[in-house]
C-alpha positions in Angstrom: -0.1 -0.1 -0.1 2.6 2.1 0.6 4.7 1.8 -2.7 1.2 2.7 -4.5 1.1 6.3 -2.4 4.2 6.7 -2.8 4.5 5.9 -6.8 1.4 7.9 -6.9 2.6 11.3 -5.4 6.2 11.2 -7.4 4.1 10.5 -10.6 1.8 13.2 -9.4 4.8 15.6 -8.2 6.7 15.0 -11.7 3.4 15.6 -13.7 3.3 19.4 -11.5 6.4 20.4 -12.0 6.7 19.0 -15.9 4.0 21.6 -16.5 6.1 24.3 -14.9 4.4 24.7 -11.7 7.0 24.2 -8.1 7.5 20.4 -7.2 6.0 21.4 -3.8 2.9 22.0 -5.2 2.2 18.7 -6.4 3.6 17.8 -2.8 0.8 19.9 -0.9 -1.7 18.3 -3.6 -0.5 15.0 -2.5 -0.6 15.2 1.0 -4.1 16.9 0.6 -5.8 14.2 -1.7 -4.3 11.4 0.4 -5.3 8.2 -1.9 -3.5 6.9 -4.6 -7.0 7.3 -6.5 -7.5 10.5 -6.1 -3.8 11.9 -7.1 -4.3 9.7 -10.6 -7.2 11.4 -10.7 -5.7 14.8 -10.2 -2.6 13.9 -12.6 -5.4 12.8 -15.2 -6.7 16.2 -15.2 -3.4 17.8 -14.9 -2.5 15.7 -17.9 -5.9 16.8 -20.3 -6.4 20.3 -19.3 -2.5 21.1 -18.9 -3.7 24.1 -16.6 -1.3 27.4 -16.9 -1.9 28.7 -13.8 -1.7 27.5 -10.0 -5.1 28.0 -8.9 -6.8 26.0 -11.7 -4.3 23.4 -10.2 -5.3 24.4 -6.3 -9.3 24.5 -7.3 -9.5 20.8 -8.9 -7.2 19.4 -6.0 -10.0 21.2 -3.7 -12.9 20.0 -6.0 -11.4 16.3 -6.0 -11.1 16.7 -1.9 -14.9 17.7 -2.1 -16.2 15.3 -3.5 -14.4 12.5 -1.9 -15.4 13.8 1.4 -19.0 14.6 0.2 -19.0 10.6 -0.6 -17.8 9.6 3.0 -20.3 11.4 4.3 -23.1 9.6 2.2 -21.6 6.6 3.1 -21.9 7.4 6.3 -24.9 8.0 7.1 -26.6 5.5 5.5 -25.2 3.4 8.3 
């Protein structure tokens, strides 16, 4: 499991850096997203959209995180 997380983080950081943003932005996004699946989703967004501003990267990261949190809340409310 740790290898999956590390690999997903490294891929996300590399993608962020390849787009010209600081690697630290990718590291922060990885920490905030928290799971390999979320990091891969973010990486696919970056590759598809190729945002030109850091604000767009952060907005998408927050959107993904909010969707995950909403799904968790819905699942908990069913139990």
